C-alpha positions in Angstrom: -6.6 16.0 5.8 -6.5 17.1 9.4 -9.0 17.8 12.1 -8.6 17.9 15.9 -8.9 14.1 16.2 -7.5 12.7 12.9 -4.6 13.4 10.7 -4.8 11.5 7.4 -1.9 11.5 4.9 -1.3 10.0 1.5 2.1 8.2 0.9 3.9 6.2 -1.7 5.1 2.9 -0.4 7.8 1.1 -2.4 7.6 -2.7 -2.5 11.0 -4.2 -1.9 12.2 -7.7 -3.1 11.4 -10.3 -0.5 8.8 -8.2 1.4 5.5 -9.9 2.4 3.9 -7.8 -0.3 6.1 -9.1 -3.1 4.2 -11.5 -5.4 0.8 -11.5 -3.5 -2.6 -10.3 -4.7 -4.3 -7.3 -3.3 -6.9 -9.6 -1.7 -4.2 -11.7 0.0 -2.4 -8.5 1.1 -5.5 -7.4 3.0 -3.8 -4.1 3.8 -6.8 -2.6 5.5 -6.9 -5.4 8.1 -3.2 -5.7 8.5 -2.3 -2.0 8.8 -5.5 0.1 8.8 -4.4 2.0 5.7 -6.6 2.3 2.6 -5.0 1.3 -0.7 -5.8 3.9 -3.4 -3.7 2.8 -6.3 -0.8 0.6 -7.5 1.9 1.2 -10.1 3.7 -2.0 -11.2 7.1 -1.7 -12.9 6.7 -0.4 -16.4 3.0 0.4 -16.1 0.9 3.4 -15.2 -0.9 3.8 -11.9 -4.0 1.6 -11.5 -6.5 3.3 -9.2 -8.8 1.2 -7.0 -6.9 -2.0 -8.0 -8.9 -5.3 -8.2 -8.3 -8.0 -5.6 -6.7 -10.4 -8.1 -3.9 -7.9 -9.1 -0.5 -9.3 -8.2 2.0 -6.9 -6.6 5.6 -7.6 -7.7 8.7 -6.1 -6.1 9.4 -2.7 -7.6 5.8 -1.7 -7.4 4.5 1.5 -5.7 1.5 1.5 -3.5 -0.4 4.7 -2.9 -2.1 4.5 0.5 -4.2 6.8 2.7 -4.0 6.6 6.5 -2.8 8.0 9.8 0.9 8.3 10.4 0.9 5.1 12.4 -1.0 3.2 9.6 1.4 4.5 7.0 4.4 3.5 9.1 3.0 0.0 9.5 2.5 -0.2 5.7 6.0 1.1 5.0 7.5 -1.6 7.3 5.3 -4.2 5.5 6.5 -3.1 2.0 10.2 -3.1 2.9 10.5 -6.1 5.2 
């Protein structure tokens, strides 16, 4: 999505081992507050995508997050997932 003021994109973010995302719940992650990005779905290893994941879903390493945001928000989320 793009207009003259905003440019939103959707991106897959891979969760690396030892990242701050590894092993925490969606609620604890608080992605919207930490990065501004909106979490659309999660795919945990060996499972299918789960849209609009519940707050108690635990995100292990190897998961993929589908997020929506501006380039800066997506960059912040990428750093968080791979740290």
